C-alpha positions as CSV (number, residue, x, y, z in Angstrom):
1,X,70.7,19.4,26.9
2,X,69.4,22.9,27.7
3,X,69.6,26.0,25.5
4,X,68.8,29.6,26.1
5,X,68.5,30.8,29.7
6,X,66.3,33.9,30.3
7,X,65.8,36.4,33.1
8,X,62.8,35.7,35.4
9,X,61.5,39.0,36.8
10,X,58.1,37.6,37.9
11,X,59.5,34.6,39.7
12,X,59.6,36.2,43.2
13,X,60.3,34.6,46.5
14,X,56.6,34.3,47.4
15,X,55.8,32.4,44.1
16,X,58.8,30.2,44.6
17,X,57.7,29.3,48.1
18,X,54.2,28.5,46.9
19,X,55.5,26.1,44.2
20,X,58.0,24.5,46.6
21,X,55.4,24.0,49.3
22,X,53.0,22.4,46.9
23,X,55.7,20.0,45.7
24,X,56.6,19.0,49.2
25,X,52.9,18.4,50.1
26,X,52.3,16.3,47.0
27,X,55.4,14.2,47.7
28,X,54.4,13.6,51.3
29,X,50.8,12.8,50.5
30,X,51.9,10.3,47.8
31,X,54.8,8.8,49.8
32,X,57.2,9.7,47.0
33,X,60.8,10.8,47.2
34,X,61.9,13.9,45.2
35,X,62.9,13.1,41.7
36,X,65.7,15.1,40.1
37,X,64.0,15.2,36.7
38,X,60.7,16.3,38.1
39,X,62.4,19.1,40.1
40,X,64.2,20.1,36.9
41,X,60.9,20.2,35.0
42,X,59.2,22.3,37.6
43,X,62.1,24.8,37.5
44,X,62.1,25.1,33.7
45,X,58.3,25.6,33.5
46,X,58.4,28.3,36.3
47,X,61.3,30.2,34.8
48,X,59.9,30.1,31.3
49,X,56.4,31.3,32.2
50,X,57.7,34.2,34.4
51,X,60.1,35.5,31.8
52,X,59.7,38.9,30.2
53,X,59.9,37.5,26.7
54,X,60.2,34.1,24.9
55,X,57.8,32.4,27.2
56,X,57.9,29.1,25.2
57,X,59.7,25.9,26.2
58,X,60.1,22.5,24.7
59,X,60.7,19.8,27.4
60,X,61.2,16.2,26.6
61,X,60.5,14.3,29.8
62,X,61.2,10.6,29.7
63,X,58.7,8.0,31.0
64,X,58.7,8.0,34.8
65,X,59.5,11.7,35.1
66,X,56.1,12.5,36.4
67,X,55.6,15.3,33.9
68,X,51.9,15.9,34.6
69,X,52.6,16.8,38.2
70,X,55.8,18.6,37.1
71,X,54.2,21.1,34.8
72,X,51.0,21.5,36.8
73,X,52.9,22.3,40.1
74,X,54.6,25.2,38.3
75,X,52.2,26.3,35.7
76,X,49.1,26.6,37.9
77,X,50.6,28.8,40.7
78,X,52.3,31.0,38.0
79,X,49.1,31.4,36.1
80,X,47.2,32.3,39.2
81,X,49.9,34.9,40.2
82,X,49.7,36.4,36.7
83,X,45.9,36.2,36.4
84,X,46.1,33.9,33.4
85,X,44.3,30.6,32.5
86,X,46.1,27.3,32.1
87,X,44.9,25.5,29.0
88,X,46.2,21.9,29.3
89,X,45.9,20.2,25.9
90,X,46.3,16.6,25.2
91,X,46.2,14.6,21.9
92,X,43.0,12.7,22.6
93,X,39.7,13.1,24.3
94,X,40.4,9.9,26.3
95,X,43.6,11.4,27.8
96,X,41.6,14.6,28.5
97,X,39.3,12.7,30.7
98,X,42.1,10.9,32.4
99,X,43.8,14.2,33.3
100,X,40.5,15.8,34.4
101,X,39.0,13.0,36.4
102,X,42.1,11.5,37.9
103,X,45.4,13.4,37.6
104,X,44.2,16.9,38.5
105,X,41.9,15.9,41.4
106,X,44.8,13.9,42.9
107,X,47.1,16.9,42.5
108,X,44.6,19.3,44.0
109,X,44.1,17.1,47.0
110,X,47.7,16.1,47.6
111,X,49.5,19.3,46.8
112,X,46.9,21.4,48.8
113,X,46.5,23.8,45.9
114,X,43.3,25.6,45.4
115,X,42.3,25.8,41.7
116,X,39.2,25.1,39.6
117,X,39.1,22.8,36.6
118,X,36.9,22.5,33.6
119,X,36.8,20.1,30.7
120,X,36.5,21.6,27.3
121,X,35.3,19.8,24.2
122,X,34.3,20.9,20.7
123,X,30.7,21.8,20.0
124,X,30.3,18.7,17.8
125,X,30.7,16.4,20.9
126,X,27.5,17.8,22.5
127,X,23.8,17.2,21.7
128,X,21.9,20.1,20.1
129,X,18.5,19.9,21.7
130,X,17.0,22.1,19.0
131,X,18.3,19.8,16.3
132,X,17.0,16.7,18.2
133,X,13.6,18.3,18.5
134,X,13.6,19.1,14.8
135,X,14.5,15.5,13.9
136,X,11.6,14.2,16.0
137,X,9.1,16.9,14.9
138,X,9.8,16.8,11.2
139,X,10.8,13.2,10.6
140,X,7.6,12.3,8.7
141,X,7.4,15.6,6.7
142,X,9.5,14.8,3.7
143,X,8.3,17.9,1.9
144,X,10.3,20.1,4.2
145,X,14.0,19.6,3.2
146,X,15.6,20.3,6.6
147,X,17.8,17.2,6.6
148,X,20.0,15.3,4.2
149,X,17.8,13.6,1.6
150,X,19.5,10.2,2.1
151,X,19.6,10.2,5.9
152,X,18.6,7.0,7.6
153,X,15.7,6.9,10.0
154,X,17.1,7.1,13.5
155,X,13.8,8.1,15.1
156,X,13.8,5.4,17.8
157,X,17.4,6.3,18.8
158,X,16.6,10.0,18.9
159,X,13.5,9.4,21.1
160,X,15.7,7.4,23.5
161,X,18.2,10.3,23.6
162,X,15.5,12.7,24.4
163,X,14.0,10.4,27.1
164,X,17.4,9.8,28.8
165,X,18.3,13.5,28.7
166,X,14.9,14.6,30.0
167,X,15.1,12.0,32.9
168,X,18.6,13.2,33.8
169,X,20.2,9.8,32.9
170,X,22.4,11.4,30.2
171,X,24.2,14.7,30.1
172,X,24.1,15.2,26.3
173,X,27.8,14.4,25.7
174,X,28.7,12.0,22.9
175,X,31.5,10.5,25.1
176,X,29.0,9.5,27.8
177,X,26.5,7.8,25.5
178,X,26.8,4.2,26.5
179,X,25.8,2.4,23.3
180,X,27.6,2.4,19.9
181,X,25.9,4.8,17.5
182,X,25.1,4.0,13.9
183,X,27.0,5.8,11.2
184,X,25.7,9.3,10.7
185,X,23.3,9.3,13.6
186,X,25.3,11.7,15.8
187,X,25.8,14.2,13.0
188,X,22.1,14.6,12.8
189,X,21.7,15.9,16.3
190,X,24.7,18.1,16.7
191,X,25.6,21.4,15.1
192,X,28.3,24.0,14.6
193,X,28.3,27.7,15.4
194,X,26.4,28.6,12.2
195,X,23.4,26.5,13.2
196,X,23.1,27.9,16.7
197,X,21.0,30.9,17.7
198,X,22.7,31.1,21.1
199,X,20.5,32.7,23.8
200,X,17.6,33.1,21.4
201,X,17.2,29.4,21.2
202,X,14.2,28.0,23.2
203,X,16.5,25.2,24.5
204,X,19.4,27.6,25.5
205,X,19.0,27.1,29.3
206,X,19.2,23.3,29.0
207,X,21.9,23.3,26.2
208,X,24.6,20.8,27.0
209,X,27.2,22.8,25.1
210,X,26.5,26.1,26.8
211,X,26.3,24.4,30.2
212,X,29.7,23.0,29.6
213,X,31.0,26.3,28.2
214,X,29.7,28.3,31.2
215,X,31.9,26.2,33.4
216,X,35.0,27.5,31.6
217,X,34.3,31.1,32.8
218,X,36.7,31.8,35.6
219,X,38.3,28.4,35.6
220,X,42.0,28.3,36.6
221,X,42.6,25.2,34.4
222,X,40.8,24.2,31.2
223,X,41.6,20.7,30.0
224,X,41.2,20.6,26.2
225,X,42.7,18.6,23.3
226,X,44.8,19.6,20.3
227,X,41.9,19.5,17.9
228,X,39.8,21.9,20.0
229,X,42.8,24.2,20.5
230,X,43.5,24.3,16.7
231,X,39.7,24.8,16.0
232,X,39.5,27.7,18.4
233,X,42.7,29.3,17.0
234,X,41.4,28.9,13.4
235,X,38.3,30.9,14.4
236,X,40.6,33.7,15.7
237,X,40.9,32.6,19.3
238,X,38.5,33.2,22.1
239,X,35.6,31.4,20.4
240,X,35.4,28.6,23.0
241,X,38.7,29.0,25.0
242,X,39.9,32.3,26.4
243,X,41.8,34.7,24.3
244,X,45.3,33.2,23.6
245,X,47.0,36.3,25.1
246,X,45.3,35.4,28.4
247,X,46.4,31.7,28.3
248,X,49.3,29.6,29.3
249,X,49.1,26.6,27.0
250,X,50.6,23.3,28.2
251,X,50.7,21.0,25.2
252,X,51.1,17.5,26.4
253,X,51.9,14.8,23.8
254,X,53.3,17.7,21.7
255,X,54.8,15.3,19.3
256,X,51.4,15.1,17.7
257,X,51.1,18.9,17.2
258,X,52.5,19.2,13.7
259,X,50.5,16.3,12.3
260,X,47.3,17.6,14.0
261,X,47.9,21.0,12.5
262,X,48.5,19.5,9.1
263,X,45.3,17.5,9.2
264,X,43.2,20.4,10.6
265,X,44.2,22.9,8.0
266,X,44.0,20.5,5.0
267,X,41.2,21.0,2.4
268,X,39.5,18.5,0.2
269,X,36.4,18.2,-1.9
270,X,34.7,15.5,-4.1
271,X,33.9,16.8,-7.5
272,X,30.8,14.6,-8.4
273,X,29.7,14.8,-4.8
274,X,29.7,18.6,-5.0
275,X,27.7,18.4,-8.1
276,X,25.1,16.3,-6.4
277,X,25.3,18.7,-3.4
278,X,24.2,21.5,-5.7
279,X,20.8,19.8,-6.0
280,X,20.5,19.9,-2.2
281,X,21.4,23.6,-2.2
282,X,18.6,24.4,-4.6
283,X,16.2,22.2,-2.6
284,X,16.9,23.7,0.8
285,X,16.9,27.3,-0.4
286,X,13.7,26.7,-2.4
287,X,12.2,25.1,0.7
288,X,13.2,28.1,2.8
289,X,11.6,30.5,0.3
290,X,8.3,28.5,0.1
291,X,8.1,28.0,3.9
292,X,8.1,31.7,4.5
293,X,5.6,32.6,1.7
294,X,8.2,33.8,-0.8
295,X,9.5,37.0,0.7
296,X,11.3,39.0,-2.0
297,X,14.7,38.8,-0.4
298,X,14.6,35.0,-0.3
299,X,13.1,34.8,-3.8
300,X,16.0,36.8,-5.2
301,X,18.6,34.7,-3.3
302,X,17.0,31.4,-4.4
303,X,16.9,32.6,-8.0
304,X,20.5,33.7,-7.9
305,X,21.6,30.4,-6.3
306,X,19.8,28.4,-9.0
307,X,21.7,30.3,-11.7
308,X,25.1,30.0,-10.0
309,X,24.5,26.3,-9.2
310,X,23.9,25.7,-12.9
311,X,27.1,27.5,-14.0
312,X,29.1,25.8,-11.2
313,X,27.7,22.4,-12.2
314,X,29.1,22.9,-15.8
315,X,32.4,24.1,-14.5
316,X,32.8,21.1,-12.2
317,X,31.9,18.8,-15.0
318,X,34.7,20.2,-17.1
319,X,37.0,19.9,-14.1
320,X,36.0,16.2,-13.6
321,X,36.8,15.5,-17.2
322,X,40.2,17.1,-16.9
323,X,41.0,15.2,-13.7
324,X,40.0,11.9,-15.3
325,X,42.7,12.4,-18.0
326,X,45.5,12.4,-15.4
327,X,47.6,9.3,-14.9
328,X,46.8,7.5,-11.6
329,X,48.7,5.0,-9.4
330,X,46.7,2.2,-7.8
331,X,46.8,2.3,-4.0
332,X,44.3,-0.3,-3.1
333,X,41.4,-2.1,-4.7
334,X,39.1,1.0,-5.0
335,X,41.6,3.9,-4.7
336,X,43.9,5.4,-7.3
337,X,46.0,8.6,-6.7
338,X,47.6,11.2,-8.9
339,X,50.0,13.3,-7.0
340,X,51.3,16.6,-8.3
341,X,55.1,16.8,-8.1
342,X,56.3,19.4,-5.6
343,X,52.6,20.2,-5.1
344,X,52.5,22.2,-8.4
345,X,49.2,21.9,-10.2
346,X,49.6,21.9,-14.0
347,X,48.2,24.9,-15.9
348,X,45.3,23.1,-17.5
349,X,44.0,21.9,-14.1
350,X,44.6,25.3,-12.5
351,X,42.6,26.9,-15.3
352,X,39.7,24.5,-14.8
353,X,39.7,25.1,-11.0
354,X,39.9,28.9,-11.7
355,X,36.8,28.7,-14.0
356,X,34.8,27.1,-11.1
357,X,35.8,29.8,-8.6
358,X,33.5,32.7,-9.7
359,X,30.2,30.8,-9.5
360,X,31.4,29.1,-6.3
361,X,32.2,32.5,-4.8
362,X,28.8,33.9,-5.7
363,X,27.0,30.7,-4.5
364,X,28.8,30.9,-1.1
365,X,28.0,34.6,-0.8
366,X,24.3,33.9,-1.5
367,X,24.1,31.1,1.0
368,X,25.8,33.3,3.6
369,X,23.2,36.1,2.9
370,X,20.4,33.6,3.3
371,X,21.9,32.5,6.6
372,X,22.1,36.1,7.7
373,X,18.5,36.7,6.7
374,X,17.4,33.7,8.8
375,X,19.3,35.0,11.8
376,X,17.6,38.4,11.4
377,X,14.3,36.5,11.3
378,X,15.1,34.7,14.5
379,X,15.9,38.1,16.1
380,X,12.5,39.4,15.0
381,X,14.0,41.9,12.6
382,X,11.8,40.9,9.7
383,X,8.1,40.1,9.3
384,X,7.7,36.8,7.4
385,X,4.9,34.2,7.6
386,X,5.8,31.2,9.8
387,X,8.6,33.2,11.2
388,X,8.6,30.9,14.3
389,X,10.2,28.3,12.1
390,X,13.2,30.5,11.1
391,X,15.4,28.9,13.8
392,X,14.7,25.4,12.3
393,X,16.4,26.4,9.1
394,X,19.6,27.8,10.6
395,X,21.3,24.4,10.8
396,X,20.7,23.1,7.2
397,X,21.6,26.5,5.7
398,X,24.6,26.8,8.0
399,X,25.8,23.4,6.9
400,X,25.5,24.5,3.2
401,X,27.5,27.6,4.1
402,X,30.3,25.5,5.8
403,X,30.6,23.2,2.8
404,X,30.5,26.1,0.3
405,X,33.3,27.9,2.0
406,X,35.4,24.6,2.2
407,X,34.9,23.9,-1.5
408,X,35.8,27.5,-2.4
409,X,39.0,27.3,-0.3
410,X,40.0,24.1,-2.2
411,X,39.3,25.7,-5.6
412,X,41.3,28.8,-4.6
413,X,44.1,26.6,-3.5
414,X,44.2,24.6,-6.7
415,X,43.9,27.6,-9.0
416,X,46.2,30.1,-7.3
417,X,49.7,30.6,-6.1
418,X,50.5,29.7,-2.5
419,X,53.1,31.4,-0.4
420,X,53.7,28.2,1.6
421,X,54.4,24.7,0.3
422,X,51.5,22.3,0.0
423,X,51.1,18.7,-1.0
424,X,48.3,18.4,-3.6
425,X,46.8,15.3,-5.1
426,X,43.7,13.7,-6.6
427,X,42.1,10.5,-5.3
428,X,40.0,8.6,-7.8
429,X,37.5,5.9,-6.9
430,X,34.9,4.1,-9.0
431,X,32.4,6.7,-7.7
432,X,34.1,10.1,-7.7
433,X,37.3,12.1,-7.9
434,X,38.6,14.1,-4.9
435,X,40.9,17.1,-4.8
436,X,43.1,17.3,-1.7
437,X,45.6,19.9,-0.4
438,X,47.6,19.7,2.8
439,X,50.3,22.1,4.1
440,X,53.8,20.6,4.1
441,X,55.1,23.1,6.6
442,X,52.4,23.5,9.3
443,X,54.9,25.5,11.3
444,X,53.9,28.8,9.7
445,X,50.3,28.2,10.8
446,X,51.4,27.5,14.4
447,X,53.6,30.6,14.4
448,X,50.8,32.8,13.2
449,X,48.0,31.4,15.4
450,X,49.8,30.2,18.5
451,X,53.4,31.1,19.1
452,X,53.0,34.8,18.4
453,X,49.7,35.1,20.2
454,X,49.8,33.0,23.4
455,X,51.1,34.5,26.6
456,X,53.2,31.3,27.2
457,X,53.5,27.8,25.9
458,X,55.0,24.6,27.3
459,X,55.4,21.8,24.8
460,X,56.2,18.4,26.4
461,X,56.2,14.7,25.6
462,X,58.4,11.7,26.2
463,X,59.4,11.8,22.5
464,X,60.3,15.1,21.0
465,X,64.0,14.6,20.0
466,X,65.9,12.1,17.9
467,X,69.4,11.2,19.0
468,X,69.3,14.1,21.4
469,X,68.4,16.7,18.8
470,X,65.1,18.7,18.4
471,X,65.7,19.7,14.8
472,X,62.8,17.8,13.3
473,X,60.3,19.0,16.0
474,X,61.4,22.7,15.6
475,X,61.3,22.6,11.8
476,X,57.8,21.1,11.7
477,X,56.3,23.3,14.3
478,X,57.9,26.6,13.2
479,X,59.5,27.4,16.5
480,X,62.4,29.9,16.7
481,X,65.8,28.6,17.6
482,X,66.1,30.8,20.7
483,X,63.2,28.8,22.4
484,X,64.3,26.8,25.4
485,X,64.7,23.1,24.7
486,X,65.8,20.5,27.2
487,X,65.8,16.7,27.7
488,X,65.0,15.2,31.0
489,X,66.0,11.5,31.0
490,X,63.8,8.7,32.4
491,X,64.8,7.7,36.0
492,X,64.2,4.0,35.1
493,X,67.1,1.5,35.3
494,X,66.4,0.1,31.8
495,X,69.4,-2.2,31.5
496,X,68.2,-4.1,34.6
497,X,64.4,-4.2,33.9
498,X,64.0,-4.4,30.2
499,X,65.5,-6.5,27.4
500,X,65.4,-5.6,23.7
501,X,65.9,-8.6,21.4
502,X,66.3,-8.8,17.7
503,X,66.2,-12.5,16.7
504,X,68.2,-13.7,13.6
505,X,65.3,-13.4,11.2
506,X,65.5,-15.2,7.9
507,X,63.3,-12.7,6.1
508,X,62.9,-9.0,5.7
509,X,59.6,-7.1,5.6
510,X,60.0,-6.1,2.0
511,X,59.2,-9.7,1.2
512,X,55.7,-9.6,2.5
513,X,54.8,-13.3,2.1
514,X,58.1,-14.6,3.6
515,X,58.1,-12.1,6.5
516,X,54.5,-12.8,7.3
517,X,55.1,-16.6,7.3
518,X,58.1,-16.2,9.6
519,X,56.1,-13.9,12.0
520,X,53.3,-16.6,12.1
521,X,56.0,-19.3,12.8
522,X,57.7,-17.3,15.7
523,X,54.7,-15.6,17.3
524,X,53.2,-18.6,19.3
525,X,56.5,-19.3,21.0
526,X,57.0,-15.6,21.8
527,X,53.5,-15.2,23.2
528,X,54.0,-18.3,25.4
529,X,56.9,-16.6,27.2
530,X,54.6,-14.3,29.2
531,X,51.0,-14.1,30.5
532,X,50.4,-10.9,28.5
533,X,51.8,-9.2,25.4
534,X,51.2,-6.3,23.0
535,X,51.9,-7.2,19.4
536,X,52.2,-4.1,17.1
537,X,51.8,-4.1,13.3
538,X,52.1,-1.3,10.7
539,X,49.4,-2.4,8.3
540,X,45.9,-4.0,8.4
541,X,47.1,-6.3,5.6
542,X,49.8,-8.0,7.7
543,X,47.7,-8.0,10.9
544,X,44.9,-9.8,9.2
545,X,47.2,-12.2,7.4
546,X,49.0,-13.2,10.5
547,X,45.8,-13.6,12.6
548,X,44.3,-15.8,9.9
549,X,47.3,-18.2,9.9
550,X,47.9,-18.4,13.7
551,X,47.0,-21.8,15.3
552,X,43.4,-22.1,16.4
553,X,44.5,-22.9,19.9
554,X,45.5,-19.2,20.3
555,X,42.1,-17.8,19.2
556,X,40.7,-17.5,22.7
557,X,43.8,-15.7,24.0
558,X,43.9,-13.0,21.3
559,X,42.2,-9.6,21.4
560,X,42.5,-8.1,17.9
561,X,42.0,-4.4,17.0
562,X,38.8,-4.0,15.0
563,X,37.0,-6.9,16.7
564,X,35.5,-4.5,19.3
565,X,36.0,-0.9,20.4
566,X,39.5,-0.1,21.8
567,X,38.3,0.5,25.4
568,X,36.3,-2.7,25.3
569,X,39.4,-4.7,24.2
570,X,41.5,-3.1,26.9
571,X,38.9,-3.8,29.6
572,X,38.7,-7.5,28.5
573,X,42.4,-7.7,28.5
574,X,42.8,-6.4,32.0
575,X,40.0,-8.7,33.2
576,X,41.7,-11.8,31.7
577,X,45.0,-10.9,33.3
578,X,43.3,-10.3,36.6
579,X,41.8,-13.8,36.3
580,X,45.3,-15.3,35.6
581,X,44.4,-16.1,32.0
582,X,46.8,-15.4,29.1
583,X,45.8,-12.4,27.1
584,X,47.5,-10.9,24.0
585,X,46.6,-7.6,22.3
586,X,47.2,-7.2,18.6
587,X,46.9,-3.8,17.0
588,X,48.2,-1.0,14.8
589,X,49.6,2.5,15.5
590,X,46.8,3.6,17.9
591,X,47.9,0.8,20.2
592,X,51.5,1.9,20.0
593,X,51.1,4.9,22.2
594,X,48.8,6.1,25.0
595,X,48.2,2.7,26.5
596,X,49.0,2.4,30.2
597,X,49.4,-1.3,30.8
598,X,51.7,-1.7,33.8
599,X,53.1,-4.9,35.4
600,X,51.4,-8.1,34.3
601,X,49.1,-6.2,31.9
602,X,52.0,-6.0,29.5
603,X,55.2,-8.1,30.0
604,X,56.1,-8.4,26.4
605,X,56.0,-5.9,23.5
606,X,56.5,-7.5,20.1
607,X,57.1,-5.1,17.2
608,X,56.5,-6.8,13.9
609,X,58.0,-4.2,11.6
610,X,59.8,-0.9,11.9
611,X,57.3,2.0,11.9
612,X,58.3,3.7,8.7
613,X,55.6,5.8,7.0
614,X,53.5,4.2,4.3
615,X,55.6,4.5,1.1
616,X,52.7,5.8,-1.0
617,X,51.3,8.4,1.5
618,X,51.0,11.6,-0.6
619,X,52.0,14.0,2.2
620,X,55.1,12.0,3.0
621,X,56.1,11.8,-0.6
622,X,55.7,15.5,-1.1
623,X,57.8,16.3,2.0
624,X,60.5,14.0,0.7
625,X,60.4,15.8,-2.7
626,X,60.8,19.2,-1.2
627,X,63.7,18.0,1.0
628,X,65.5,16.5,-2.0
629,X,64.8,19.7,-4.0
630,X,66.7,21.6,-1.3
631,X,69.7,19.1,-1.5
632,X,68.7,17.3,1.7
633,X,68.5,13.5,2.3
634,X,64.8,12.9,2.8
635,X,65.3,9.4,4.1
636,X,67.8,10.2,6.9
637,X,66.4,13.7,7.7
638,X,62.6,12.8,7.7
639,X,61.8,9.1,7.4
640,X,64.4,7.9,10.0
641,X,63.6,10.5,12.6
642,X,59.9,10.0,12.3
643,X,60.3,6.3,12.5
644,X,62.5,6.7,15.6
645,X,59.9,8.7,17.4
646,X,57.2,6.1,16.7
647,X,59.5,3.3,17.8
648,X,60.3,5.0,21.1
649,X,56.6,5.4,21.7
650,X,55.9,1.7,20.9
651,X,58.7,0.6,23.3
652,X,57.3,3.0,25.9
653,X,54.3,0.7,26.3
654,X,56.4,-1.8,28.3
655,X,57.8,0.0,31.3
656,X,55.3,2.1,33.2
657,X,57.0,2.6,36.6
658,X,60.5,2.0,38.1
659,X,59.6,-1.5,39.5
660,X,58.1,-2.7,36.2
661,X,59.9,-5.2,34.0
662,X,59.5,-7.0,30.7
663,X,60.9,-7.7,27.2
664,X,60.7,-6.2,23.7
665,X,61.2,-8.3,20.6
666,X,61.7,-6.7,17.2
667,X,60.8,-9.0,14.3
668,X,62.5,-6.7,11.8
669,X,66.2,-7.3,11.4
670,X,66.8,-4.1,9.5
671,X,67.4,-2.3,12.8
672,X,70.6,-4.3,12.9
673,X,71.5,-5.0,9.3
674,X,70.9,-1.6,7.8
675,X,73.1,1.5,8.2
676,X,70.2,3.6,9.5
677,X,69.5,1.0,12.2
678,X,72.1,2.5,14.5
679,X,70.3,5.8,14.5
680,X,67.1,4.0,15.6
681,X,68.9,2.0,18.3
682,X,70.6,5.2,19.6
683,X,67.2,6.9,20.0
684,X,65.9,4.1,22.3
685,X,66.4,4.0,26.1
686,X,69.4,2.0,27.3
687,X,67.7,-1.4,27.3
688,X,69.6,-4.6,27.7
689,X,70.2,-5.1,24.0
690,X,70.4,-8.7,22.6
691,X,71.0,-8.2,18.9
692,X,71.4,-11.6,17.4
693,X,70.5,-10.8,13.8
694,X,73.2,-11.2,11.3
695,X,74.9,-7.8,10.4
696,X,75.1,-6.8,6.8
697,X,75.8,-3.1,7.0
698,X,76.9,-2.4,3.3
699,X,73.4,-3.4,1.9
C-alpha cells in the first residue's frame, strides 16, 4: 500500500546513476540477486528525500527485505548531494554498534561508496576525567560535600579506571568497560552539560566525550539511538548532533519512537526524597560558600536557599499528607498506585502542588545563579579564595540544578492546566510517595521537535502497521496524513518454511495457576522437538513459576533471563548450539525483538501468552480512558493493535533469512477462541497455520 506521490526536483540523472551503480556493486560483491522489495525501498527513500516538501516517509519493510542496505544506498548519496548529514538512529545502543561496526563498513566496502561514519552516544555514557579525578582526590575529605552523602566507596574501582585509561587499555566509554559495575558507581564519574567546563577543563584534550564528539564534525553518517536523538531535540537541537534542519534522520525500529518519546518527556518526583534532598542543597551551597571564604554573592545565595528550602519543606510535607489521604490500589508487595481519572488532578491536590511552586521556583533560580557564579569563577571573572577549586563544584551544583528543574516541572504539571493530555498518578511505597506525569499523546512533541524541523525523515521497521493500516502509528507519532506510507512484504516463503501451531489448551492465561501448570506440563516435550528454542513470557511471575517447576533434568539446558547479562546468555547459547548441545533461552519482552538467532540458534519460538499490555499500567489505563471518552473502543483500537505489533516482533525471531526454517507454538488459545484473535492472526506473516484449539467465538 502506498499513499501520496510527490514531485522529485532534486533526483537528477547523475544522482540516480550514483544510487544504481552503488546498488549493483553491492549486489555483485555480496553475490546477491536484486530483490524487488529492496529496490522499491531504495526508490521510495530517494524520491522522498529529494522532494520539495513533505520529505517524510513511513516504510514498513518485512524481515528479509534488507532494509539497512535499502535506506543507506539511497539516503547517503542523496545527503551528500544535498550537503546534509544522515543521522541513522536505532532503538538500542547494541544495534547502534552492530550498524556502525558491521553493516556500514560492509556497505562502504561492497557498494564502493565513499562516506565517513561516526558513532554518537549521550554524554552520560562517557567517563568524565575531572569527575574521576575529584573522586580520587577528595574521597577521604568528608567535610567537603562534593558528592552524595550516602555514596558507596568505589575508590579501588575508580583507581582501576584511571590506570586503564592512562595506559590506553580503555577508551572511557561505559559500553567498553569489560566488568559489571556496582550500582551507582558509573553515575559518580560521569556528568551532564551543567557539570562540564568544556575547553576550560584541564582534562579537555583527553576527554572521551569531546574526542567522540569531535569525530561527528563533518561525518557523512552519524549513528545514534532514539534516546540520544530525543535528548538532543529536547535541548533545542544541535547540542550533540547537527542542527535538525541540516539532517536527514533515518529512524530504524521506528515502532519504538512513540514509547521512547513518552518515557523521555515524562516527569516524576518523590516527595519525601525531595525533602531529604533539601538537606543536601543546604549542605552543598553552604560548602561552596565556606570553601571560597564566604564571598558576599555566595553568602546571599546560600541564605536565600536556606529560607526557600525551609518553606518548601513545609509545603512538601503538606503535599505528602494530602497524597496519603488518597485511595490506593495494590500493584505488588511494596507498591500501591492512585491514578487520576483522565489525568485530572483534584482541586485539593492541585492547590497543594501550587503552594509548593513559589519556593521551588525561587530555589531553582538561586541554584542556577550559584552555578552561573561558579562558571564565572572558572572563567577567571571573579576573585575568590581557592578559586582553582571552582571547577570541582560545577558538577554537584549542576546536579542540584537538574533535579530542581525536574521537580519544578512536575509541580507545574500537577498544579496547572495542560494543553495536551497526560496520564497522572501517585505511587506509594512504605518509604515514599511519588508523583508521575506522562504525555498520552507524544505525537505533539515529535511534531514540534522533529517533523517540523528536520530536513527529511525516514521511519522504518518490520512492524509499523496492523492489518495493513498505519493508523495507530500515525496517531501516536503525530504524523500528518499526507506523509507517504508504504508496506514492503517479506520475500520469505513462510508457508513452506515456518509452522504456527496453537495446541488445544485446556486452560486460559486468566487462570494463572492452571495455565502455568499446563505450560510446565507441555514445555519439556516442546523443547525436546528441536536442539534450540526461545521461550517468551509476559511476566516475571510466570517465568519464575514455570522455571521453578520444570524437571531438574532440564536445568543444564536452560538459559534464563536474569541469571546473567543478556549478551552473556546469548554467547553461552550460541556456544552450546555450536557444540551440538541442546540450549533453550527463556525470557521476557526484551528477548522478543532484536535477537538475531538464525538457523540452529533458534528452531522453535514458544510464546506462552499473548503480549497484551499489563492491565494495571497507569499510562495504558489512561489511554484507554481517553479513547472511551471519545466514543472509541479502547480494546480493539489500542490494546489489540499494540499486542499485534509485539506478537509480530516475537514471531520474527524465528526466520532470519530465506533458507531458514522452524516452528512457532502459541500456548494461549485465545488467539483462536476469542473474536479479536482473528485480527492478531491476520497481522502475522502467512505461516503454515495449524490451529487445533477449540473455537468458542461468542465468549
